[in-house]
C-alpha positions in Angstrom: -33.4 -32.3 -45.7 -34.6 -30.7 -42.4 -34.2 -34.0 -40.6 -30.6 -34.3 -41.8 -29.8 -30.7 -40.7 -31.4 -31.4 -37.4 -29.4 -34.6 -37.0 -26.1 -32.8 -37.8 -27.0 -30.1 -35.3 -27.7 -32.7 -32.7 -24.4 -34.5 -33.3 -22.5 -31.2 -33.2 -24.1 -30.3 -29.8 -23.4 -33.7 -28.4 -19.7 -33.5 -29.6 -19.4 -30.0 -28.0 -21.0 -31.2 -24.8 -18.7 -34.2 -24.7 -15.7 -32.0 -25.2 -16.9 -29.6 -22.5 -17.3 -32.4 -20.0 -13.8 -33.8 -20.9 -12.2 -30.4 -20.4 -14.1 -29.8 -17.2 -13.0 -33.3 -15.9 -9.3 -32.6 -16.9 -9.5 -29.3 -15.1 -11.0 -30.9 -11.9 -8.2 -33.5 -12.1 -5.6 -30.8 -12.6 -6.6 -28.8 -9.5 -7.4 -31.8 -7.3 -5.3 -32.1 -4.2 -3.8 -35.6 -3.7 -4.9 -37.3 -0.6 -1.3 -38.0 0.3 -0.6 -34.3 0.4 -3.6 -33.6 2.5 -2.2 -36.2 5.1 1.1 -34.4 5.4 0.3 -30.7 5.1 -2.5 -30.5 7.6 -0.5 -30.7 10.8 -0.8 -28.6 14.0 1.6 -25.6 13.8 3.0 -26.3 17.3 3.9 -29.8 16.3 5.5 -28.5 13.1 7.7 -26.2 15.0 8.8 -28.9 17.4 9.6 -31.2 14.6 11.6 -28.4 12.8 13.6 -27.9 16.0 14.4 -31.6 16.3 15.7 -31.8 12.7 17.9 -28.7 13.2 19.5 -30.3 16.4 20.2 -33.5 14.5 21.6 -31.6 11.5 23.9 -29.6 13.8 25.2 -32.8 15.5 25.7 -34.4 12.1 27.6 -31.4 10.7 29.8 -31.6 13.9 30.6 -35.3 13.3 31.4 -34.7 9.6 33.8 -31.8 10.4 35.6 -33.9 13.0 35.9 -36.8 10.4 34.0 -39.2 12.6 31.9 -42.1 11.3 28.4 -40.7 11.2 24.8 -41.8 10.7 21.4 -40.0 10.9 17.8 -40.7 10.8 15.5 -38.0 9.5 11.7 -38.7 9.9 9.0 -37.5 7.6 7.5 -35.4 10.4 10.8 -33.7 11.0 11.5 -32.9 7.4 7.9 -31.6 7.0 8.3 -29.5 10.1 11.5 -27.9 8.8 9.9 -27.2 5.4 6.8 -25.6 7.1 8.7 -23.5 9.7 12.4 -23.0 9.2 12.4 -22.9 5.4 9.4 -20.6 5.3 10.6 -18.3 7.9 14.4 -18.2 7.3 15.0 -19.3 3.7 11.8 -18.1 1.8 14.0 -16.7 -1.0 15.3 -20.2 -1.7 12.0 -21.0 -3.4 10.4 -19.3 -6.6 7.7 -16.9 -5.9 5.0 -19.1 -7.4 5.9 -22.1 -5.2 4.7 -22.8 -1.7 4.1 -25.3 1.0 6.5 -28.1 0.0 6.1 -31.3 1.8 7.3 -34.9 1.6 5.8 -38.4 2.1 8.4 -41.2 2.8 7.5 -44.8 2.0 9.4 -48.0 1.7 9.6 -47.6 -2.2 10.6 -44.0 -2.2 9.9 -40.4 -1.4 7.0 -38.3 -2.8 7.8 -34.6 -3.0 4.8 -32.2 -3.1 4.5 -28.4 -3.8 1.8 -26.0 -4.6 2.4 -23.9 -7.8 0.3 -20.9 -8.8 -0.4 -20.3 -12.4 -2.5 -17.1 -12.6 -5.7 -17.8 -10.7 -5.1 -21.5 -10.7 -3.2 -23.4 -7.9 -1.9 -26.8 -8.7 -0.2 -29.4 -6.4 2.7 -31.1 -8.1 3.9 -34.5 -7.0 7.2 -36.1 -7.9 7.9 -39.6 -6.6 11.6 -40.5 -6.4 13.5 -43.7 -5.3 16.9 -42.6 -3.8 19.6 -45.1 -3.5 23.4 -45.2 -3.3 24.9 -46.5 -6.6 28.4 -46.5 -5.1 30.0 -44.5 -2.2 29.3 -40.8 -2.9 27.2 -41.5 -6.0 23.5 -40.8 -5.3 21.1 -42.5 -7.5 17.7 -40.8 -8.1 15.1 -42.9 -9.9 12.2 -40.8 -10.9 9.1 -43.0 -10.8 6.1 -40.7 -11.2 5.4 -37.0 -11.8 1.8 -35.5 -11.6 0.1 -32.2 -11.8 -2.9 -32.6 -9.6 -4.1 -36.1 -10.6 -2.8 -35.8 -14.1 0.5 -37.3 -15.4 3.2 -34.6 -15.8 5.9 -35.0 -18.6 9.0 -36.6 -17.1 11.2 -34.9 -19.7 10.5 -31.6 -18.0 11.7 -33.0 -14.7 14.9 -34.3 -16.3 15.6 -30.8 -17.7 15.0 -29.2 -14.4 17.2 -31.7 -12.4 20.0 -31.3 -15.0 19.9 -27.5 -14.7 19.9 -27.6 -10.9 22.9 -29.9 -11.0 24.8 -27.6 -13.3 23.9 -24.6 -11.2 25.4 -26.4 -8.2 28.4 -27.6 -10.1 27.6 -31.2 -9.5 28.4 -34.0 -11.9 25.3 -35.9 -13.1 24.9 -38.7 -15.5 21.6 -40.3 -16.8 20.5 -43.9 -17.3 17.2 -45.7 -17.7 15.6 -48.3 -15.4 12.6 -50.0 -16.9 11.6 -46.8 -18.7 12.2 -44.6 -15.7 14.9 -41.9 -15.9 17.7 -42.3 -13.3 20.1 -39.4 -12.3 23.4 -40.4 -10.9 24.8 -37.5 -8.9 28.4 -37.4 -7.7 28.6 -36.0 -4.2 32.0 -34.1 -3.8 34.3 -36.0 -1.5 36.5 -33.0 -0.7 34.9 -30.7 2.1 37.5 -28.0 2.3 41.2 -26.9 1.6 42.3 -28.5 4.9 42.0 -31.9 3.5 38.8 -33.0 5.2 36.7 -35.4 3.2 33.1 -36.6 3.1 32.2 -40.2 2.4 28.5 -41.4 2.0 28.2 -45.2 2.4 24.5 -45.8 2.9 21.2 -44.2 2.0 17.9 -46.1 2.9 14.3 -45.2 2.9 11.6 -46.9 5.1 8.2 -46.1 6.2 8.3 -42.5 7.4 12.1 -42.1 7.7 15.3 -41.5 5.8 18.6 -43.0 7.0 22.1 -41.9 5.8 25.5 -43.0 7.0 29.2 -42.5 6.1 32.5 -41.2 7.4 35.5 -39.1 6.5 39.3 -39.1 6.8 41.8 -36.2 7.4 44.6 -36.3 4.9 
């Protein structure tokens, strides 16, 4: 009888130890910082500011071309975008982000864009990653294929991402429809063609991603 009780006690202790190790492993994976995020967040502040200034100059020139209804194109590099996120967004548009989110960054590859952000939950800080493949379904219809979502190193429910994107589109009064591609959710977002009451229009013809850069091109017509 005593041997049986002792055996049961050992089994219970082993089960508790296994559960504790599993929970500890899950917590470690949750708070782990992805290597890709390390690579884009640890950049010299001076270089970040210079990259931010480059992006702002390009954006200003692009806005001028669009207003004047010219054909336009622009390349934005991963470095420029991360510089803007680290400097201009943080210094001049901090209220655009929720209080519990910080240090957003991107990594651009041939198959898509990984979006990173730190999120604080109580005393725990987690790096969220969302990998998106952008493409143009047709002129002015942006396709976003959501390939992967993670909290730390753990998978994150894609349904939550779909709900968040849908709400953001409604808040911005953008038309969005959904489809599936090999199990991945795909958002089709219509970019408004009319810019203003003066009849100026916006046409987006190309969106491409390559290693470290994003290319967009289009045009416009005065009516």
